[in-house]
C-alpha positions as CSV (number, residue, x, y, z in Angstrom):
1,M,104.4,69.7,108.6
2,K,106.7,70.5,105.8
3,Y,104.7,72.0,103.0
4,I,102.6,75.2,102.7
5,D,99.5,73.2,101.7
6,E,99.5,71.6,105.1
7,Y,99.0,75.0,106.7
8,R,95.9,75.5,104.5
9,N,94.5,72.0,104.9
10,P,90.7,72.3,105.4
11,D,90.4,69.1,107.3
12,L,93.2,70.0,109.7
13,A,91.6,73.5,110.1
14,R,88.2,72.0,110.9
15,G,89.8,69.7,113.5
16,I,91.4,72.6,115.3
17,L,88.2,74.6,115.1
18,K,86.4,71.7,116.8
19,K,89.0,71.7,119.6
20,I,88.5,75.4,120.1
21,E,84.7,75.0,120.2
22,D,85.0,72.1,122.7
23,G,87.4,74.0,124.9
24,V,85.9,77.5,125.2
25,T,83.5,78.0,128.1
26,R,83.2,81.8,128.3
27,P,83.9,85.0,126.2
28,W,87.5,85.9,125.4
29,A,89.0,88.8,123.5
30,I,92.2,88.0,121.7
31,M,94.3,90.6,119.8
32,E,96.5,89.8,116.8
33,I,99.2,92.4,116.6
34,C,100.3,91.8,113.0
35,G,98.7,93.3,109.9
36,G,99.6,90.1,107.9
37,Q,97.6,88.1,110.4
38,T,94.7,90.5,110.2
39,H,94.4,90.1,106.4
40,S,94.7,86.4,106.7
41,I,92.0,86.3,109.3
42,I,89.6,88.4,107.3
43,R,90.5,86.9,103.9
44,N,89.9,83.3,105.1
45,G,86.9,84.1,107.2
46,I,88.5,82.9,110.4
47,D,86.8,85.5,112.5
48,Q,83.4,84.2,111.2
49,L,84.3,80.5,111.8
50,L,85.3,80.9,115.4
51,P,82.8,80.3,118.2
52,D,80.8,83.4,119.2
53,Q,82.6,83.5,122.5
54,I,85.9,84.4,120.9
55,R,86.3,88.0,119.6
56,L,89.4,88.7,117.5
57,V,90.6,92.3,117.9
58,H,92.9,93.9,115.4
59,G,95.9,95.7,116.9
60,P,98.5,98.2,115.7
61,G,100.5,95.6,113.7
62,C,100.7,97.5,110.4
63,P,103.9,99.5,110.2
64,V,102.5,101.7,107.4
65,C,99.4,102.5,109.5
66,V,101.3,103.6,112.6
67,T,103.9,105.7,110.7
68,P,103.1,109.2,112.1
69,L,101.7,112.0,110.0
70,E,104.7,114.2,110.6
71,T,107.0,111.5,109.0
72,L,104.9,111.7,105.8
73,D,105.0,115.5,105.9
74,R,108.8,115.4,106.5
75,A,109.2,113.0,103.5
76,L,107.1,115.3,101.3
77,A,109.1,118.4,102.3
78,I,112.4,116.5,101.6
79,A,111.1,115.1,98.3
80,S,110.2,118.6,97.1
81,R,113.9,119.6,96.9
82,P,115.3,119.3,93.4
83,E,118.6,117.7,94.6
84,V,116.8,114.8,96.3
85,I,115.8,111.3,95.3
86,L,113.4,109.8,97.8
87,A,113.3,106.0,97.9
88,S,110.4,104.3,99.6
89,F,108.5,101.1,99.9
90,G,105.5,101.2,97.5
91,D,102.7,101.1,100.1
92,M,103.9,104.4,101.6
93,L,103.2,106.4,98.5
94,R,99.5,106.6,99.0
95,V,99.4,107.2,102.7
96,P,97.9,110.6,103.2
97,G,100.0,113.4,104.6
98,S,98.4,116.6,105.9
99,R,97.6,117.9,102.4
100,R,98.7,115.3,99.9
101,D,100.6,112.0,99.5
102,L,103.9,111.0,98.0
103,L,102.2,109.7,94.8
104,Q,100.8,113.1,94.2
105,A,104.2,114.7,94.8
106,R,105.7,112.3,92.3
107,S,103.1,113.3,89.7
108,E,104.1,116.9,90.3
109,G,107.7,116.2,89.5
110,A,109.4,115.0,92.7
111,D,111.9,112.2,92.1
112,I,110.3,109.5,94.2
113,R,111.3,105.9,93.5
114,V,109.8,102.6,94.8
115,V,112.3,100.1,96.2
116,F,112.0,96.8,97.8
117,S,114.9,97.3,100.3
118,S,117.2,99.9,101.8
119,L,120.0,98.2,99.8
120,E,118.3,99.3,96.5
121,A,118.4,102.9,97.9
122,L,122.1,102.5,98.5
123,R,122.6,101.4,94.9
124,I,120.7,104.5,93.7
125,A,123.0,106.6,95.9
126,R,126.1,105.0,94.3
127,E,124.7,105.6,90.8
128,N,123.7,109.2,91.5
129,P,126.6,110.9,93.4
130,Q,125.4,114.3,92.4
131,K,122.0,113.7,94.2
132,E,121.0,113.3,97.8
133,V,119.3,109.9,98.2
134,V,116.9,109.6,101.2
135,F,115.4,106.3,102.2
136,L,112.1,106.3,104.1
137,A,113.0,103.8,106.7
138,V,109.7,102.6,108.3
139,G,108.7,99.4,110.0
140,F,108.9,97.2,113.1
141,E,111.7,95.0,114.3
142,T,111.5,93.1,111.0
143,T,112.9,95.9,108.8
144,A,115.3,97.4,111.4
145,P,118.3,95.1,110.7
146,G,118.2,95.8,106.9
147,N,117.9,99.6,107.5
148,A,120.7,99.5,110.1
149,M,122.9,97.5,107.7
150,A,122.3,100.1,104.9
151,V,123.6,102.9,107.2
152,K,126.7,100.8,108.2
153,Q,127.4,100.1,104.5
154,A,127.0,103.7,103.6
155,E,129.5,104.7,106.2
156,R,131.9,102.0,105.1
157,E,131.7,103.2,101.5
158,G,131.7,106.9,102.4
159,L,128.4,107.5,100.7
160,R,127.6,110.8,102.3
161,N,124.8,111.4,99.8
162,F,122.8,108.7,101.5
163,S,120.5,109.2,104.5
164,E,117.5,107.7,106.1
165,L,114.3,109.3,107.4
166,V,113.8,106.9,110.3
167,S,110.4,105.8,111.6
168,Q,111.1,102.5,113.3
169,F,108.8,100.9,115.9
170,M,108.9,98.1,118.5
171,V,106.0,95.9,119.3
172,P,106.4,95.0,123.0
173,P,106.0,98.7,124.2
174,A,102.8,99.0,122.2
175,M,101.4,95.9,123.9
176,R,102.3,97.4,127.3
177,A,100.6,100.6,126.4
178,I,97.4,98.8,125.3
179,L,97.3,96.7,128.4
180,S,97.9,99.7,130.6
181,S,94.9,101.6,129.1
182,E,91.7,101.7,131.1
183,E,89.8,101.2,127.8
184,H,91.4,97.9,126.9
185,T,89.4,94.6,126.8
186,I,92.2,92.4,125.6
187,Q,92.8,89.1,127.4
188,G,95.4,87.4,125.2
189,F,97.6,88.0,122.2
190,L,98.7,86.4,119.0
191,A,102.2,87.8,118.6
192,A,103.6,88.8,115.2
193,G,105.5,85.9,113.7
194,H,107.9,87.9,111.5
195,V,108.8,90.3,114.4
196,C,109.5,87.4,116.7
197,T,111.7,85.8,114.0
198,V,114.1,88.8,114.4
199,A,113.5,89.8,118.0
200,G,112.6,86.5,119.6
201,Y,109.9,86.3,122.3
202,E,112.0,86.8,125.4
203,E,110.7,90.4,125.8
204,Y,107.1,89.2,125.9
205,E,107.7,87.1,129.0
206,P,107.7,90.0,131.5
207,I,104.6,91.4,129.8
208,A,102.7,88.1,130.2
209,E,103.7,87.9,133.8
210,K,102.9,91.5,134.7
211,F,99.5,91.7,133.0
212,H,98.6,88.0,133.5
213,V,97.9,87.4,129.8
214,P,98.9,84.6,127.4
215,I,101.0,85.6,124.4
216,V,101.5,83.2,121.5
217,P,103.8,83.9,118.6
218,A,101.9,82.5,115.5
219,G,102.3,82.4,111.7
220,F,100.1,83.7,109.0
221,E,98.4,80.7,107.3
222,P,94.9,79.6,108.5
223,V,96.2,76.6,110.4
224,D,98.9,78.7,112.0
225,I,96.4,81.3,113.2
226,L,93.8,78.7,114.4
227,S,96.6,76.8,116.3
228,G,97.6,80.1,117.9
229,V,94.0,80.8,118.9
230,L,93.6,77.3,120.3
231,R,96.7,77.7,122.4
232,V,95.6,81.2,123.7
233,V,92.1,79.9,124.6
234,G,93.6,76.9,126.4
235,M,95.8,79.2,128.5
236,L,92.9,81.5,129.2
237,E,90.6,78.7,130.2
238,S,93.2,77.2,132.6
239,G,94.2,80.6,134.0
240,K,97.8,80.1,133.1
241,P,99.5,83.2,131.5
242,G,102.8,83.0,129.8
243,V,104.4,82.8,126.3
244,V,104.1,79.7,124.2
245,N,105.7,79.6,120.7
246,E,103.4,78.2,118.0
247,Y,105.7,79.4,115.2
248,S,108.7,77.3,116.1
249,R,109.6,76.5,112.5
250,V,111.0,80.0,112.3
251,V,110.9,81.6,115.7
252,S,113.2,81.0,118.7
253,R,113.2,82.6,122.1
254,E,116.4,84.6,121.5
255,G,115.5,85.6,117.9
256,N,118.3,86.4,115.5
257,P,121.4,87.5,117.5
258,G,123.3,88.8,114.5
259,A,120.4,91.0,113.3
260,K,119.8,92.3,116.8
261,K,123.5,93.2,117.2
262,T,123.5,95.2,114.0
263,V,120.4,97.1,115.1
264,D,121.9,97.9,118.5
265,E,125.1,99.2,116.8
266,V,123.2,101.7,114.6
267,F,120.1,102.5,116.5
268,E,119.1,103.5,120.1
269,V,115.8,103.2,121.8
270,A,113.7,106.4,121.8
271,D,110.1,107.6,122.4
272,R,108.1,107.3,119.3
273,Q,104.9,108.9,118.0
274,W,102.4,106.3,116.6
275,R,99.8,107.6,114.1
276,G,96.4,107.9,115.7
277,I,97.7,106.7,119.1
278,G,100.2,109.2,120.3
279,V,103.6,109.0,121.9
280,I,104.5,105.6,123.4
281,P,107.7,105.9,125.6
282,K,110.7,103.9,124.4
283,S,108.7,102.3,121.6
284,G,110.9,103.3,118.7
285,L,114.5,103.5,117.4
286,Q,116.5,106.4,116.3
287,L,120.0,106.7,114.8
288,R,122.8,106.9,117.3
289,E,124.9,110.0,117.5
290,K,127.7,108.2,115.7
291,F,125.5,107.9,112.6
292,S,123.7,111.3,112.9
293,G,125.2,112.3,109.6
294,F,122.8,109.8,108.0
295,D,119.7,111.2,109.7
296,A,117.6,112.9,107.0
297,A,115.4,114.8,109.4
298,K,118.5,116.6,110.8
299,K,120.2,116.8,107.4
300,F,117.3,118.6,105.8
301,D,116.1,120.5,108.9
302,V,112.5,119.1,108.9
303,V,112.4,118.1,112.6
304,N,109.8,120.7,113.6
305,I,107.1,120.1,111.0
306,Q,103.5,120.4,112.5
307,P,101.0,117.9,110.9
308,E,97.3,118.3,110.4
309,E,95.4,115.0,110.8
310,S,91.9,114.5,109.3
311,P,89.2,115.1,112.0
312,F,87.0,112.4,110.5
313,C,89.4,109.4,110.6
314,R,89.1,107.1,113.6
315,G,92.1,105.0,112.5
316,G,93.7,105.4,115.9
317,E,90.8,103.7,117.6
318,V,90.9,100.9,115.0
319,L,94.7,100.4,115.7
320,Q,94.1,100.2,119.4
321,G,91.3,97.7,119.0
322,I,88.7,100.0,120.5
323,I,86.4,99.9,117.4
324,R,86.2,97.7,114.3
325,P,86.9,99.4,111.0
326,D,83.3,99.3,109.9
327,A,82.2,101.1,113.0
328,C,84.0,104.3,111.7
329,P,81.3,106.6,110.2
330,V,83.3,107.4,107.1
331,F,84.3,103.8,106.4
332,G,83.4,102.8,102.8
333,S,81.9,106.3,102.0
334,E,84.3,109.2,102.5
335,C,87.1,106.8,103.2
336,T,87.9,104.1,100.6
337,P,91.2,102.6,99.3
338,M,91.0,104.9,96.3
339,K,90.5,108.0,98.5
340,P,91.7,107.1,102.0
341,L,91.5,109.5,105.0
342,G,93.8,107.3,107.1
343,A,96.7,104.9,106.7
344,P,94.7,101.7,107.8
345,M,92.7,102.1,104.5
346,V,95.8,102.3,102.4
347,S,98.2,99.7,103.5
348,S,98.2,96.1,102.2
349,E,98.3,95.2,105.9
350,G,95.7,97.7,107.2
351,A,92.6,96.5,109.0
352,C,90.3,99.0,107.2
353,A,91.6,97.9,103.8
354,A,91.0,94.2,104.8
355,Y,87.4,94.8,105.8
356,Y,86.8,96.8,102.6
357,R,88.3,94.2,100.3
358,Y,87.1,91.0,101.9
359,Q,83.8,91.8,103.4
360,G,81.9,92.8,100.3
361,R,82.7,96.5,100.0
362,A,85.1,96.2,97.1
């Protein structure tokens, strides 16, 4: 297939659905671990088209949703300083901190600017040498190369007024944590296509072997997702775990060696707090000591901020696949996209936002 329309072809999708229906003999729970896939599934009604035996579970694949509350509170504390310009992706501005969000802080006078990449933040630092420019560096393996490159470039140019507030996550440790939980019901995974484009899928192979689960890197279009589900179901039915790549047009086993090398030069593996989930060992990245001068948390002494999470939000259970978004008692009432209590209702990739928008609540 060469063209995007082929990945949205109704006849092709129906054919794959028929193969799934013919091949499934018992109930299976499959987790997609990518917010983009979650929205595609809900937007296109894929979860409702699949046979009743197949339950799709939405995992912690939204980087905005898992960014910990203390990161938001640190960003708010830094942005309140008159000498600071805080640069951030747009979907972070409405994620609630303990008492307010970045959008409110901007309305109160903080210099907070929306950018599309860390390189834009670098440009702002060049153009404003009298200001401290802080980039809110969030995301999974997908954003890590660009954020690492920005730090390298800042060092190369001597831009000491640039720093990053780092909240970088890695997917494989989260999958291990989910599969190690006594509460989990997951029997197979659709792996995040964009993450695998950078990181490859080699790291998933020991997970598949240890936990005896199929893991299938898949894309985001309806035919991509259905093809991934078909592959996972076939592996489950045959009792054969492993990793099979259903996104071969962009994903390779080794990923992008150049991008991974840049990440390894700038970052090192660290324990990371996931919002609503807790600390997952060795699941994140932090700046190496060599680049500690670009660490905004240290530069502005906001390391020890103590957050206050909403007692009503059950977003952590949603992110772990324990409950569906509409099972949360405040979903669609006290918690809406206009007044969110948790990050999954804010982000364009959040499961709660997808349910609200595409299942008749909007």
